[in-house]
N, C-alpha and C positions, 0 to 999 in steps of 0.2 A: 504494500499500499504506500503510495507516494502522495503526501499532502499537496494540495493545489497551490500552495505558496512556496514550495520547495523549487529550487533550480537544479534540475539533474540533467547532466549532459551526457552521462554514460549510458550505454545499453547493457552493460555487463553486470547485471544484478541477479542474484540467485533468488530461489523461491522463498516465500513468506518473510520478505524484507519489509521493514517499516521504515519509512523515511518521513520525519515529521516536519512541523512548521518551520519555515524560513531556513531550512538547510540549503547549503550550496555544495553540490558534487560536480567536480569538473570531468572533462571527457575521458581522459586515460585513467579510469578508476575501476577496480574490480571489488564488488561487494558479495561476500558469500551468503549461503543460505541462512535464514533465521536470524539475521543480524538486525539490530535496532539502532537507528541513528536519530538521536533526540534533537529538539529545536535549536536553531542557531549554530549548528556545527558547520565548519568549512573543511572540505577534503579537497586537497589539490591534486593536480595530475600526478600520475606515477605511484599512486597508493594501492596496495593490494590488501584487502581485509578478508580474513577467514570467515568461517562458518560460526554462527552464534556469538558474534561480537557485539557488544553494546557500548555505544559512544554517547556520553551524557552531554547536556547542553553547554554551548559555548566553547567547545573544544576545537582547536585548529590542528589538523593533521596534514603535514607538509609545508611547514614555514620555512622559507629560504633563510639561511644564515646571512646576516649582513654586518660587515665590519664597520660600515659608515665612515671609513677613514680614520677610525679612532683605535683599532686594535692593531697590535704589533704582529700577531700571529696570522699567517696566510690562511685563508678559508677555502677549502675544497670539499666537494660533495657531488654525489649524483642524485638526480631527481627521482628518488624512489624510496619507498617505505613498505615494509612487510609487517603485518599484524596478524599474529597466529589465531587459531581457532579458539573460542571460548574467552577471549580477552574482554576486560572492561576498562574503559578510559574515563575517568571521572570528570565532573564539570570543570570547564576552563583550564583543562590541561593543554599543553602546547608540545607537539611533537615535531621536531625539525626534520628536514629531509635527511635521507640516507641513515635511517634507523631500521633496526630489526628487532621485533618483539616476539618472543616465543609464545607458545599456546598457554592459556589459562593463566595469564599474568594480569595483575591489577595494577593500574596506574592511577594514583589517587588524585583527589581534587586539587587543581592548581599546580600539578606537577609540570616540570619543564625538562624535556629531554633533547639534548643538542645533537648535532650532525655526528655521524659515524659511531653512534653508540649501539652496542649489541647487548640485548637482554635475553636471558634464558627463559625456560619454561617454568611455570608455577611460581613466579616471583610476585613479591609485593613492593612496590614503590609508593609509599603512602603520601598523605596530603603534604603539598608544597615541597616535596623533594625535588632538588635540582641535580641533574646529572650533566656534567659537562662533556666536551667533545672527545671522541675516540676512546670511550671507555667500554670495558667489557664486564658483564655481570653474569655469573653463572646461574644454573638451574636452582630453584628452590631457596633463593636468597631473599631476605626481607630487609627493607631500609625503611626506617620509621620516619615520622613527621618531621619536617623542617630541617632535614639533613642535606648537606651539600657534598656531592661526590665530584671531585675535581677532574679536569681533563687528563687523559692518559693514565687513567686509573685501571687496575685489574682487580676484580673481585671474584672469588671462587664460587663453588657450590655450597649451598646450605649455610651461608654466612647470615649472622644477625647483626644489624647495625641499628642501634637505638636512636632516639630523638636527639635533635640538635647537635649531631656530630658534624665536625668540619674536617675535610681533607684538603690538603694543599699540594701544589706541585711546582711552586716557584720560589727559589732561594735568591734570585737575582733582584735584590731590592734597592741596589744603588743605581745601576744604569737603566733599569726598567726595560732592558732589551729582551728580545725573544730569541733564544737559542734552543732549537728543537732537541739537541742532545742533552740539555740540561733541565728541560721542563718535564719532570718525571713525577707522576703521581704514585701514591702508595700502591703496594701489592698486598692484598688481603687474601690469604690462602683458605682453602676449604674448611668449613665447620668453625671458623673463628667467630668470636663475639666481641662487639665494640659497645661499651656502655655509654649511657646518655652523657652528652656534652663533651665527649672526648675530642681531642685534636690530634690528627695524624700528619706528620710533616712529609715533605717531599722524599720520594724514593724509599721510604721506609718499608720493610717487609713484615707483615704480621703473620707469624707462622700458623701452620695447620692446627686447628683445635685450640688455639690460645685465646686468652681473655684479656681485654683491655678495660680497666675500671672506669666508672663515671668520672668525668672532668679530668682524666689523665691527659697529659701532653706527651706523645710518643715521638721521641727524637732519634731513636735508633731501633735497629731490628729486634723483633721479638721472637725468640725461638719457638718451635713447635711446642704446644701444650703448656707454655708458661702463662702465668697470671701476672700482670703488671699493673701497678697503681701509682698515682702521684704525679707531681710536677717537678722535674721531669719523671716519666714513668720508670719505675724500677720493679725488678722481679721480686715477688713475695713467695711464690711457690711454683712448682710444676705439677700439673694435674695428673701426671703419671707417677708421681711420688718421688721424683728426683729433685733434690735441693740444688 
């Protein structure tokens, strides 16, 4: 069912699709069976939406990145997006071009996903989460409200990142220059846990199964299964019983 106020240029629409009031869908778009597009959604060319996807009001899928002459980083992307089966995109989310989202993943209200991001299956990126460019997020990972994931970050499978966590990728604070070899986000390995309000500095590796305490500032690598607390974060124990 397509509402009479919607502007729909594509013919590649599956069965039992609902497109509601004031939606704009451009020509080169694929929408799978049983999907629901709520009012005031804009879907740009090059977007492929799987079966059973629900996109809530005000969401923009396919925003072109724009540096506006103010960014030091060169911007590159392809005009394509893939959203897997069973996903839900919350109200007012923004999905930039060149993003892949795996099946059964939830993108929360007001979330922003930048270009060249790859998100796995069965993930949660909760309300107001921001994910910057060229980041990889593994399957079954959960990132909670108002957390920022920096560019060039790698996050493994089954990771839990709590609310208000900040990750950063830039130690070049004097010249403000952009050096691609030095702009490195953290690597957070499988099954790690990051507590509320923690800050993880550039290039730091958070080991498999490790835990970072609330409000910790992580300035160096955390070995597998270590628990670290404080500012700067220091080891308090190892979850496998090794001191």
